[in-house]
N, C-alpha and C positions, 0 to 999 in steps of 0.2 A: 504493500500500500504506500510505502514511502516514495516509490517511483511515481505513482500516478495521482496521489491525493492532491498535489499542488497544481495539476494541469488546469483545472477549471478556475483556480484562484489566480493564475498568472496575470490576467488583465487587471484585476483589482489591485494586486500587489504593485505592479508597475505604475498604475495611476496614483495610488496613495503615496508612493515613495518618489514620484516624479522621475521614473527611470527612463533611460534612453533606449532606442532600438539596439544599440551595441551591447548594453548591459543585459537586455533581454536575451540576446544571443549567447551570452556567457551563462546566464542563469539556467537555461534549459539543459545544456549538456554537463553542468558541473557535477551533479549527482552521478550521472552515468560514467563520467571519467573516473571519479573516485571509486565507484563500485566495481566497474569492469577492470580497471587497471591494477587493483590491489588484491583481488580475490586469491590469486595463487600465493601471494605473500601471507595473506590471512590464514590460508590452509597450512602453509609451512610453519607459521608461528604456532599453530595448534599442535603440529607434530613435535615441535621443540619444547613448548611450555605447557602443553595440556589443553584440550579443547574447552573445558569448563572455565579455566582461568582466562583464556583468551576471549571467550564469548562474553564474560562479564566485563572485561576491559573494553570490548567493542560496544557494549550497551552504554558504558560510561561516556565514551566518545560521542555516541549518538545523542545522548542527553545534552552534552555540551553544544553540539550542532543545533539541536532543537531550541535551546535557549538563545543562541545567536540569531536564529531566524525569528523567534517570537518577539524579541526586543529590537529588531533591526531598525535603525533610523535612516538607513540608505540601502540601495540595492546591493552595494558592495558587501554589506554584512550578510544579506541573503545568499549571495554567491558563496561566500566563505562558509556559511552555515550548511548550505546544501552540499558543498564539497566535503565537509567534515562528516555529514550524515552518510554520504556515499562511501567514504573511507571506513566508517564504523560498520556499515552493512557488509563490506568486503571482509572485515575482520570477523564478523559474527556469523554470517550465513553458513560458510563451510563447516565451522566448528559445531554449529547447532545440528547440522545434518550428521556429522560424525557421532555426536552424542545419541541421536535418535537411532542410528544404525547399530551402535554399540549396545543399546538396550534391547535389541531384538535378536532372534535367531533366524538363520536362513530358512526360507519357506514362506508359508502363508502369513506368519506374524510380520516378517519384514516387508512383504508386499503390501500388506494393509497399512503399515507405517508409512511407506513411501507414497501410497495412495492418499493418505491423510495429509502428508507434507505438500504434495502437489495440488490437492484440492483446496487447501487453505491459501496457498500462494496464488493460485489462479483466481479464486474468489476475491481475495483482498486486492489483487492488481486491477481487476475489472471494476469492483465496487468502489475503489478509490476515486474514480471519475465522478461517481454519484455523490459519495460522502463529501468530497472536496467542494463540489458545487453547492450542496445544501448547507454545509457549515459556513461557507463564505457568504452566501446570501442571507443567512439568518443571524449569525454571530460574529462574522468577520474572519478574515484569513489568518489572523494571529492565533486564533483559538486552535487552528489545526496543529500548530507547533507546541502549544501548551498541552494539548491532548496527547501528542506523541511523547512529550516529556513524562507525563503521568503514566502512560502505557509502558515506557521504558523502565520506570521504577517498579511497576508491578511485575514485569518480566524478570528483572534482576532478583527481586525477593523470591519469586517462584523458583528460579534456578538454584539459588542458595539453599532453599528448603528441600527441594525435590531431587536435585542431582548431587550424588555423592562426590567427594573429592576425587580427583583423578589419580591414577597410578603414578608413582615416581617416574620421571622421564630423564633420559640421558641428555645432557646438554648438547645441543647441536648448533653448529655455526650456520648463520644465514649468509647465503651467497649474495653480497651486495651488488656485484656486477650484473648478475642475472636479473636481480630485482629491478635495477635501474633500466636495463634494456627492455625488459618485459613491460614495465609501467609506461615507458616512453612510447614503445611501439603500439600498445593498446590505446593509450591516450591519443596518439596521432591518428589512429584509425577511426576512433569515435569522433574526434574533431573534424576529420575529413568528411565523414558522413554528414555531420551537422552543417558543414560549410558548403555542401553540394548545392543547396538551393539558392545560395546568395553569391557564391564566387567559385566558378569551376576551376580557376587557376589555383586558388588557395586549397581547394579540395584535392586537386591533383598533386600539388606539392606535398601536402600532408600524407596522402596515400603512398606516394613514393618513399617518403621518410619511413612510414610504418613497414613497408615491404622490405626496404633496404636493411632495416635492423633485424629482421628475422634470421638471416644467415649468421649474423654476429651472435645472436642469442643461441642458436643451435650449436655453434662452435664452442661458445662459452660453457654451455651445459655439458657437452661431451668431454671437456677438458678439466672440469672442476671436480673436486672430491665431494662437494656438497651441493648437488644440483637442486634447482628449484622444483623440478619434477623428477621423481624417481624414474630412471630409465626403463626399469622393468615393467612399468605400468602400461607402456604401449604394446607389450607382448600379450597382454590379457585379451581374450577373444572379443570382449564387448566394449573396450575402451573407445576405440575410434567410432563405432556406430553410436554409442551413447553420447559422445561429445557432439558429433554431427547432428544427431537427432535433437539434442538439447538446444543447440543453436537454431535449428530449423523450426521447432515448435514455437519458440518465443518470437522468432523473426517473422513468422507468418501471422500468428494470431494477434500479436501486439500491433502490427501494422494494419491488419484488417479491422481491429477494434477502433484504432485512432481514425483511419480513413472513414469508417462508417459513422463514427461520432460526428465528424465534420460534415458528412453528407446529411445526417439528420438535421443539423443546424443550418447548413447552407441551402440545401435543396428542399427541405421540408419545413423550414422555419421554426424548428423547436428551440427552446432555450436550453442552457447548459444542464439544468436539473432534469428536464424532460428527456433530453438526449441521453443522460446517464441512466434514467429508468429504462430506456429502450435497450440498453446494453445488458440489463439484468438476465435475460434469457441465456446469454453467453455464460454468465457466471454460474447460473444453476446447472447448465449443461457440463461445465468443467467439473463441478462437484460430482455429478452423476457419472461422468466418464471415469473420473479417478476412482470412484468407489467400485465400479465394475472392473477396472483394470487389474485390481488385485487378483481376480480370478482369471481374467483373459490372458495375462502374461504366462500362465502355466502352459499355454499352447505355443509359446515362443515369443519372447519379448520383441525381437526384431520385426516379426510379422505384425504385431500389434502397433509398433511404431510406424510402420509403413501405412497401415490402414488409417491411423490417425492423421498422417500427412495428406493422404488422399482425400479424406473427408474435409480437411481444411481447404484444399485446392478446389474441391467441388463446390463448397460454399461460396468461395470468391468468384468462381465462374458463374454460378447461379445469379449473383447480383449483377454481374456484367451483362448477362443476357436479359434479365428482367429486373431493373432497378425500381422495385416497388416495395412498400413497407412490409406486406405479408411475406414476400420472398426474402427480404432482408432478415426478418426475424427467424425464418427457417434456416437461412445461411448462418446466422449467429449461433443457433443451436448446433448445427453441424460442426461449425468451427470450434465451439466450446467443448463438444463431446470429443472431437479429434484432439484438442489440447489435453483434455483429461486423461485419455487412454495413452496418448503419445508421450506425454511428459513422464508418466509413471514407467512406461516401457523404456524410455531413454535412461532414466535414473537406475532402473533395474539392470540394464546392460552395463552402464558406466560404473556402478558400484560393485560389480562382480570382481572384486580384488581382495587380496589378503588384508587383515586388520591394520597392519602397519602402513598400508597405502590408502586407507579410507579417506584421510583428510585431503591428500593430494587429489584423489579422484573427485571428491566433493568440490574442491577448488576448480578443477578443470570443467566439470559439468556446469557449475554456476557461472564461471567465466564465459563459457560458450553461450549460456542462456542470456546473460546480461549483454554480451556483444550482439546477440541476435536482436534484442530489443533496441539497444542504443544505435546500432548501425542501420538496421533495416527500417525502423520507423523513420529515421531521418532521411534515408534514401527514398522510401516510399512517398513521404510527403514532398520531398524535393522533386521527384519525378512528376508527381501530380500537379505541382505548381509550375514546373518548367514547361509543360506541354502547351499551355495557353493561358489566357487571363483567368484569374481566380484559381480554383482548385478543380482539376480534372479527376474526379473520383474514380472514373473507369480505369484510368491509367494506374492509379494506386491499387485497385483491386486486381488488375492484370499482373502487377508486380508481385502481389501475394501469391497468385496462382503459379506464376513462373518460378518463384522461390520454392514453393512446395514441391513442384515437379523436380527441380534441380536437387533438392535435399533428398527426395525419395530415391533418385538415381544414385546419389552418393552413398546412401545407406545400404542399398542393395549391392553396390560395388564392394563395400567393406565385408559384406557377407561372403561374396565370391572369393575375396582375397583370403579370408580366414579359412574357408574350405580348402583352398588350394595349398596353403602353407600354414598348418596349425603350429602354434608356438610350442617351443620346447618347455619341458617341465621346469619350474622355477624352484630351486632348492630352498629359497628363502620363504616360500609360502608355508603357512601353518598347516598342520594336519587337519583334515576334515572328517566329520563324523557321518558324512553322507553315505548311502549304500554303495556297494561295490559295482553296481550296474552302471554302464557308461551313460552319463547324462547328456541330454540335448544341449547343444552349445548355447541355446537361447532360453532355456527353461530355468525355473527357480532351483532345480536340483544342481545346477552348475555353480551356484553361488558358494564361494568358499566359506568356511566357518569364521565367525567374527568373535573375538574375545569380548567378554563383558568388561566394561570399564567401571 
């Protein structure tokens, strides 16, 4: 909800603080840059210091960012506060997922936990558009940040009370060089996507910078004794598919929801609150899909992921062919259901790793998800505004359908690659208590045992 709750409040914020268009351009991607850029570092900190401790530290930083935003006398304070909130989210999210997985056993229990994780995330993200609009209209936008401060305090108290102290951890050095390269490359990519609609030259230069830093990061990771991402994690059968799927699910559904929200306001004359209400079918479908996914992934997580992506693409194409409110509501339901089942399947694939790699896997999955939102929403809106005067919603929806098709093809390609070259056994993996029968590579039986923390 931290990502979307301020969207409807942005015009009021800028008007109250007399912000300029340039400052608005900084305010929008500030959270995304902090969130997407530091997720892997947040996961690595959890490996080194313990997920419970790092999660509590992340909540403290989020509280500080909320206070900065709530008392902001100028837009620059809002930008700083949103950046801090994004950094705090990056520190918190992967370690929350590690604690969740560590409290479950492989099988139905873990699938249900992942379903609940993705259902609450999808519901909060979509409902943030509605909540932000209603709160801003009735109580003022500053109440949003005071409410997040109160919520942060409640969460911290709950974690202290309900989550036991972590096991003792061996001190691990953090690779500063890899961290800097990764943060700068991800930040440049997010900034390039956000600059696309206003300056193609700036977007191109930032994209070149992001791409140019990738080889340097790969070389650095291979040559260091303490890599940011454990090298063995890429040999796991589901890592690549899970990461690609996590990117694709958020890239398509976030863009679809944003473009459709704009369409409700631009083409149908609805206000922010009413447009937010029209998005609720998407939120309910996310919850339903996530709840059913816990059972569906038994038939193969990769298959469920592909089905989810296809449903999202079909929903976007349906609105392109018949842009009417009844069709749009059906498309939102299809997209939400695809999000629910696809996100659970992607996380099931991506977390199919030994216990010592759980934090890094969570960091990769969440980095991919946040990049999907930050990059593709900006590109989708940029394409829709670049085609002609105003917003060409059809171009935005076509972008969603094309992205869903491309990610589906990439996910199927990782399946073929895995089948052609199965990874060698990893001696570092902990023993599993699963039956001796050969598991399906995409089923829950393939999930390694996870130690309780």
